[in-house]
C-alpha positions in Angstrom: 105.1 126.9 -214.8 102.7 124.0 -214.2 102.0 122.4 -210.8 104.1 119.3 -210.5 102.6 117.3 -207.6 105.0 114.3 -208.1 108.0 116.6 -207.8 106.6 118.3 -204.7 105.8 114.9 -203.1 109.4 113.7 -203.7 110.9 116.9 -202.4 108.8 116.8 -199.2 109.1 113.0 -198.8 110.4 113.3 -195.2 107.6 115.6 -194.1 104.9 113.3 -195.6 106.4 110.2 -194.0 106.7 111.9 -190.6 103.0 113.0 -190.8 101.9 109.5 -191.7 103.9 108.0 -188.9 102.2 110.4 -186.5 98.8 109.4 -187.8 99.7 105.7 -187.3 100.5 106.5 -183.6 97.5 108.7 -183.1 94.8 106.7 -184.9 94.0 103.3 -183.4 92.9 100.5 -185.9 90.8 98.9 -183.1 88.8 102.1 -182.7 85.7 102.2 -184.9 85.9 106.0 -185.2 89.6 105.9 -186.3 89.0 103.0 -188.7 86.2 105.0 -190.3 88.4 108.1 -190.6 91.2 106.1 -192.4 88.6 104.3 -194.6 87.1 107.6 -195.8 90.5 109.2 -196.3 91.7 106.4 -198.6 88.3 106.6 -200.3 89.0 110.2 -201.3 92.4 109.3 -202.7 91.0 106.3 -204.7 88.1 108.4 -206.1 90.5 111.3 -206.9 88.6 113.7 -204.6 91.8 115.4 -203.5 92.5 118.4 -205.9 95.8 120.3 -205.6 95.1 123.9 -206.6 98.4 125.8 -206.2 101.8 125.7 -204.7 103.9 128.7 -203.6 107.6 127.7 -203.8 108.8 130.8 -201.9 106.9 129.9 -198.7 106.6 126.1 -199.4 102.8 126.2 -199.0 100.5 123.8 -200.8 96.8 124.5 -201.2 94.3 121.6 -201.8 90.6 121.0 -201.8 89.0 117.7 -200.7 85.6 117.1 -202.4 83.6 115.6 -199.5 80.0 115.9 -198.5 81.1 119.5 -198.0 84.3 120.5 -199.7 87.2 121.2 -197.3 90.2 123.4 -198.0 93.5 122.0 -196.7 96.6 124.1 -196.4 100.0 122.3 -196.0 102.8 124.5 -194.8 106.0 122.4 -195.3 108.3 125.0 -194.0 106.5 125.5 -190.7 105.5 121.8 -190.4 101.8 122.1 -189.9 98.5 121.4 -191.7 95.3 123.5 -191.5 91.9 122.2 -192.6 88.7 124.4 -192.9 86.5 121.7 -191.5 85.2 122.0 -187.9 87.3 119.1 -186.5 89.7 120.1 -183.8 91.8 116.9 -184.1 93.1 114.9 -187.0 90.5 114.9 -189.7 90.0 112.6 -192.8 90.7 115.6 -195.1 94.3 116.2 -194.0 95.0 112.4 -193.9 93.5 112.2 -197.4 95.9 115.0 -198.7 98.9 113.3 -197.1 98.0 109.9 -198.7 97.4 111.6 -202.0 101.0 112.9 -201.9 102.3 109.6 -200.5 101.0 107.7 -203.5 103.6 109.3 -205.8 106.4 107.3 -204.0 104.6 104.7 -202.0 101.6 102.4 -201.9 98.5 103.8 -200.1 96.9 100.3 -200.0 100.0 98.9 -198.4 100.2 101.7 -195.8 96.5 101.1 -194.9 97.1 97.3 -194.7 100.1 97.7 -192.4 98.1 100.0 -190.1 95.1 97.6 -190.0 97.5 94.7 -189.2 97.9 96.2 -185.7 94.2 95.8 -185.1 93.3 93.8 -182.0 90.0 93.4 -180.2 87.5 96.2 -180.9 87.9 98.8 -178.2 84.2 99.4 -177.8 83.7 95.6 -177.1 86.3 95.8 -174.3 84.6 99.0 -172.9 81.2 97.4 -172.9 82.3 94.3 -171.0 82.1 95.6 -167.4 85.1 93.9 -165.8 88.4 95.3 -164.5 90.3 92.9 -166.9 88.5 94.2 -170.0 88.9 97.8 -169.0 92.6 97.2 -168.3 93.0 95.6 -171.8 91.2 98.6 -173.3 93.7 101.0 -171.6 96.7 98.8 -172.5 95.6 98.8 -176.2 95.3 102.6 -176.2 98.4 103.4 -174.2 100.7 100.8 -175.9 99.6 102.1 -179.3 100.2 105.7 -178.3 103.7 104.9 -176.9 104.4 103.0 -180.2 107.8 101.8 -178.8 109.7 101.4 -175.6 112.2 104.1 -176.6 112.7 107.1 -174.4 110.5 110.0 -175.6 111.3 113.7 -175.4 109.7 115.2 -172.4 107.8 117.9 -174.3 105.8 115.1 -175.9 104.2 114.1 -172.6 101.3 116.6 -172.7 100.1 115.8 -176.3 100.6 112.1 -175.6 98.4 112.1 -172.4 95.8 114.4 -174.0 95.5 112.0 -177.0 95.1 109.0 -174.6 92.4 110.8 -172.6 90.5 111.7 -175.8 90.5 108.1 -177.1 89.4 106.7 -173.7 86.7 109.3 -173.5 85.0 107.8 -176.6 84.3 104.7 -174.6 82.8 106.4 -171.6 79.7 104.3 -170.4 76.4 105.8 -171.2 75.0 105.1 -167.7 75.7 108.0 -165.3 76.4 105.8 -162.3 79.3 104.1 -164.2 81.0 107.2 -165.5 82.9 108.3 -162.3 84.2 104.8 -161.9 85.3 104.7 -165.5 87.1 108.0 -165.2 89.0 107.2 -162.0 89.9 103.7 -163.2 91.3 104.9 -166.5 93.1 107.9 -165.0 94.7 105.9 -162.3 95.7 103.0 -164.6 97.1 105.5 -167.2 99.1 107.3 -164.5 100.6 104.1 -163.2 101.4 102.6 -166.6 102.9 105.8 -168.0 104.9 106.5 -164.9 106.4 103.0 -165.0 107.2 103.5 -168.7 108.9 106.8 -168.0 111.0 105.2 -165.3 111.9 102.2 -167.5 112.9 104.3 -170.5 114.6 107.1 -168.6 112.3 109.9 -169.6 113.2 112.9 -167.5 111.1 112.6 -164.4 112.2 115.9 -163.0 111.2 118.0 -166.1 108.5 120.7 -166.1 106.4 118.7 -168.6 106.5 115.5 -166.4 105.7 117.4 -163.2 102.8 119.2 -164.9 101.3 115.9 -166.1 101.6 114.4 -162.6 100.0 117.3 -160.9 97.2 117.5 -163.4 96.6 113.7 -163.3 96.5 113.7 -159.4 94.1 116.6 -159.4 91.8 114.8 -161.9 91.8 111.6 -159.8 91.0 113.5 -156.6 88.0 115.3 -158.4 86.7 112.0 -159.7 87.2 110.4 -156.3 85.0 113.1 -154.7 82.3 112.4 -157.3 82.6 108.6 -157.0 82.5 108.5 -153.2 79.2 110.4 -153.2 77.5 108.0 -155.6 75.4 104.9 -154.7 77.7 101.9 -154.9 76.5 99.1 -157.3 77.0 95.4 -156.5 78.6 95.0 -159.9 81.4 97.5 -159.0 82.9 95.4 -156.2 85.5 93.9 -158.5 86.5 97.3 -159.7 87.0 98.5 -156.1 89.3 95.5 -155.5 91.2 96.4 -158.6 91.5 100.1 -157.5 92.9 99.0 -154.2 95.7 97.1 -155.9 96.3 99.9 -158.4 96.7 102.7 -155.8 99.1 100.5 -153.8 101.2 99.9 -156.9 101.3 103.6 -157.5 102.6 104.2 -154.0 105.3 101.5 -154.3 106.8 103.1 -157.4 110.4 104.1 -156.4 110.3 107.6 -157.6 109.6 111.2 -156.6 106.3 113.1 -155.8 106.2 111.1 -152.6 104.0 113.4 -150.6 101.5 113.9 -153.4 101.1 110.2 -154.0 100.7 109.4 -150.3 98.1 112.2 -150.0 96.2 110.5 -152.9 96.6 107.1 -151.3 95.0 108.5 -148.0 92.2 110.0 -150.0 91.3 106.7 -151.5 91.2 105.1 -148.1 89.3 107.9 -146.6 86.6 108.0 -149.3 86.3 104.6 -150.9 87.7 101.7 -148.9 85.7 102.0 -145.7 85.0 98.3 -145.1 87.1 96.5 -142.5 87.8 93.7 -144.9 89.7 96.1 -147.2 91.9 97.3 -144.4 92.7 93.7 -143.3 93.6 92.8 -146.9 95.8 95.9 -147.3 97.7 95.3 -144.1 98.3 91.7 -145.1 99.7 92.8 -148.5 101.9 95.4 -146.8 103.4 92.9 -144.4 104.7 90.9 -147.4 106.7 94.0 -148.6 110.3 94.7 -147.4 110.5 97.4 -144.8 110.8 101.0 -146.1 109.6 104.5 -145.1 106.8 104.1 -147.6 105.6 100.8 -146.3 105.8 102.1 -142.7 103.8 105.2 -143.6 101.1 103.1 -145.4 100.8 100.9 -142.3 100.6 103.8 -139.9 97.8 105.3 -142.0 95.7 102.2 -141.4 96.6 102.2 -137.7 95.3 105.7 -137.4 92.1 104.9 -139.3 91.4 101.9 -137.1 92.7 103.6 -133.9 95.4 101.0 -133.2 97.6 103.2 -130.9 100.0 100.5 -129.8 100.7 99.3 -133.4 101.2 103.0 -134.4 103.6 103.6 -131.5 105.6 100.5 -132.3 106.0 101.4 -136.0 107.0 105.0 -135.2 109.9 103.8 -133.0 111.8 102.9 -136.2 111.4 106.4 -137.7 114.3 108.3 -139.2 114.8 111.5 -141.3 113.5 109.6 -144.3 110.1 109.4 -142.6 109.6 113.1 -141.9 107.4 113.9 -144.9 105.2 110.9 -144.2 104.9 111.7 -140.5 103.9 115.3 -141.2 101.2 114.1 -143.7 100.0 111.4 -141.3 99.8 114.0 -138.4 97.7 116.2 -140.7 95.5 113.3 -141.6 95.0 112.4 -137.9 94.2 116.0 -137.1 91.6 116.1 -139.8 90.1 112.8 -138.5 89.8 114.5 -135.1 92.4 112.1 -133.5 94.3 114.9 -131.8 96.3 112.6 -129.5 97.6 110.6 -132.4 98.4 113.8 -134.4 100.5 115.1 -131.5 102.3 111.8 -131.2 103.2 111.8 -134.9 104.2 115.4 -135.0 106.5 115.2 -132.0 108.2 112.2 -133.6 109.6 114.5 -136.3 111.2 117.0 -133.9 114.6 115.4 -133.8 114.9 115.4 -137.6 113.3 118.7 -138.7 116.5 120.7 -138.8 118.4 118.2 -140.8 115.5 117.6 -143.1 115.0 121.3 -143.9 118.7 121.6 -144.9 118.2 118.8 -147.4 115.4 120.7 -149.2 115.9 123.0 -152.1 116.1 126.7 -150.8 112.9 127.5 -152.7 111.0 124.6 -151.0 112.1 125.4 -147.5 109.8 128.4 -147.0 106.8 126.5 -148.2 107.5 123.4 -146.0 108.1 125.6 -142.9 104.8 127.4 -143.4 103.0 124.1 -143.9 104.3 122.4 -140.8 104.1 125.6 -138.6 100.3 125.5 -139.1 100.3 121.9 -137.8 102.5 122.7 -134.8 100.3 125.7 -133.9 97.6 123.2 -132.9 100.0 120.9 -130.9 101.1 121.5 -127.3 104.9 121.8 -127.1 107.0 122.6 -124.1 108.9 125.9 -124.4 112.2 124.0 -125.0 110.6 122.0 -127.8 109.2 125.1 -129.4 112.5 126.9 -129.3 114.3 123.9 -130.8 111.7 123.8 -133.5 112.0 127.4 -134.4 115.8 127.3 -134.2 115.6 124.4 -136.8 113.6 126.7 -139.1 116.5 129.2 -139.3 115.9 132.5 -141.1 113.2 130.8 -143.2 111.0 130.5 -140.0 111.1 134.2 -139.0 107.3 134.6 -139.6 106.1 131.5 -137.7 108.5 132.3 -134.9 107.1 135.9 -134.8 103.6 134.5 -134.5 104.7 132.2 -131.6 106.3 135.1 -129.8 103.2 137.3 -130.2 100.9 134.5 -129.0 103.0 134.4 -125.8 103.2 138.3 -125.6 107.0 138.3 -125.8 107.3 141.6 -127.6 110.9 142.3 -126.7 112.0 139.1 -128.2 109.9 139.8 -131.2 111.8 143.0 -131.8 115.2 141.3 -131.1 114.3 138.6 -133.7 113.7 141.2 -136.4 116.9 143.1 -135.5 118.7 139.8 -135.9 117.0 139.1 -139.3 116.4 142.5 -140.9 114.0 142.7 -143.8 111.5 145.5 -144.6 108.7 147.4 -143.0 106.2 145.6 -145.2 107.6 142.3 -144.0 107.3 143.5 -140.4 103.6 144.3 -141.0 103.1 140.7 -142.2 104.8 139.4 -139.1 102.6 141.3 -136.6 104.1 144.8 -136.3 100.6 146.3 -135.5 100.2 143.9 -132.6 103.5 145.1 -131.1 102.5 148.7 -131.7 99.3 148.1 -129.9 100.9 146.5 -126.8 104.5 147.7 -126.6 105.0 150.7 -129.0 108.1 151.9 -127.4 110.0 148.7 -128.3 109.5 149.3 -132.0 111.5 152.6 -132.1 114.9 151.0 -132.9 113.3 149.1 -135.8 111.9 152.2 -137.3 115.2 154.0 -136.9 117.1 151.1 -138.6 114.8 151.1 -141.7 114.7 154.9 -142.0 118.5 154.9 -142.1 118.5 152.2 -144.7 116.4 154.4 -147.0 118.5 157.5 -146.4 121.6 155.5 -147.4 120.1 155.1 -150.9 120.4 158.8 -151.4 117.4 159.4 -153.8 114.3 161.5 -153.3 112.1 158.4 -153.6 114.0 156.8 -150.7 113.8 160.0 -148.7 110.0 159.9 -149.1 110.0 156.4 -147.9 112.1 157.4 -144.9 109.6 160.1 -144.0 106.8 157.5 -144.2 108.7 155.3 -141.7 109.3 158.3 -139.4 105.6 159.0 -139.4 105.1 155.5 -138.0 108.0 156.1 -135.5 106.4 159.3 -134.4 103.1 157.6 -133.8 104.9 154.8 -131.8 106.8 157.4 -129.7 103.6 159.3 -129.0 101.7 156.1 -127.9 104.6 155.1 -125.6 104.9 158.6 -124.0 108.3 159.3 -125.6 107.4 162.6 -127.2 110.5 164.4 -125.9 112.7 161.6 -127.2 111.0 162.0 -130.6 111.6 165.8 -130.8 115.2 165.4 -129.9 115.6 162.5 -132.4 114.2 164.4 -135.4 116.2 167.5 -134.6 119.4 165.3 -134.5 118.5 163.7 -137.8 118.0 167.2 -139.4 121.4 168.4 -138.1 123.2 165.2 -139.2 121.8 165.3 -142.7 121.6 169.1 -143.2 123.5 168.9 -146.5 120.9 166.5 -148.0 118.7 169.2 -149.5 116.1 166.8 -150.9 115.7 165.0 -147.5 115.3 168.4 -145.7 112.6 169.4 -148.2 110.7 166.1 -147.6 111.0 166.5 -143.8 109.7 170.1 -144.1 106.7 169.0 -146.2 105.7 166.4 -143.7 104.2 166.9 -140.2 107.2 165.3 -138.5 108.2 168.6 -136.8 104.7 169.2 -135.3 
């Protein structure tokens, strides 16, 4: 049976059209590289350089060869929806585009497809990149992002990663040759892309809580921070002043987006002001812009950041007076910022402002986020002077999620009896006790730990397996050591004799006790 390419093309019409549509979205007609790729792909079709060798109907796989400077083998798997080319290119190559166009010509016009693609051509992207102004660079980004988005329709969230990777790759082609301009280009494009895409996702209803969206946000914020470190260490050129002004507006716009990832965005905002915008004129301009915005927790936090930076204590105090539970995350971040800036007095003032709201705020968090938040803020409060009443109210607000930081507080104050009572109230495991400071209690008040050892040994025995009996013996070894250190040797001998009598019918347990040195 002969190879009927027209028949294959008609049968796989949807596959071919979908591939060409994806090429239209991925290849930008204003990019010299993409324009050359399409030109050479259509050239291979026009000169009949695409040769179809064989087709396997059972697996729906088509094998073709493109006669180029070096021949390339292209495999089209219609069933699995992918194309493999033997050339070194890791992205879309002219060979696979040529094969798709060679199939398309059996039911469509290649020349018309190319003309429609070229009709979207605007200003040459390299021209915009070479013109060193924020307006030109913004136009460059708009051209690339708008072309990649293709439409204002809501996209599937799993497409976010390939979309952003494609945008980064296209922008990377226009990276300035001069080393001193490269960090600025990176940070400008990454920040502008993040703001534009985030706004697009909000407008179109793309799931902002999905794994793919969160992964992109975290990755983008990390990249911006890395570029920020590189940019802040470079010598600043006079020609870059306009870009710094533009970055100031862009980071403010990112903060004012009414969406999630509040803490991460605010942390990035503070990084910009800590690293880049160190002139007093920038601060005055920013505060003037913020005063024009309606009052909100975000606006208050941004204002307080600048009050901390400029040491305006009265203004900071006045703004804090309007705080509510909605300000807790911001206040904690600001307190950390003040601490890092060695403004301990302001840090304490900000941290104490959160105390009335901590308990209610924690209950509003997802259970899996509570432990992380408590561990984060407990590190902050460790460095802040609190009255005993304030400390107790704080740890009470933590609930059972705050057992470990409360344990550390009790140990710092040598309140070993209360430490033991806390862990009797919230039982866990011997391993968790170790992480909460069991060794410290053993060193200072070993006798107090005996009830804890007894409780966990009994828990193991209740499982009634040899593995648990072995664990019970290990716990008893610790109990024996604690009894010895506290001078309770007689108590220990009576205790272990009582245990042996109580569980004399558990042969495996008796064997494990006899094999140990508990009776010595």
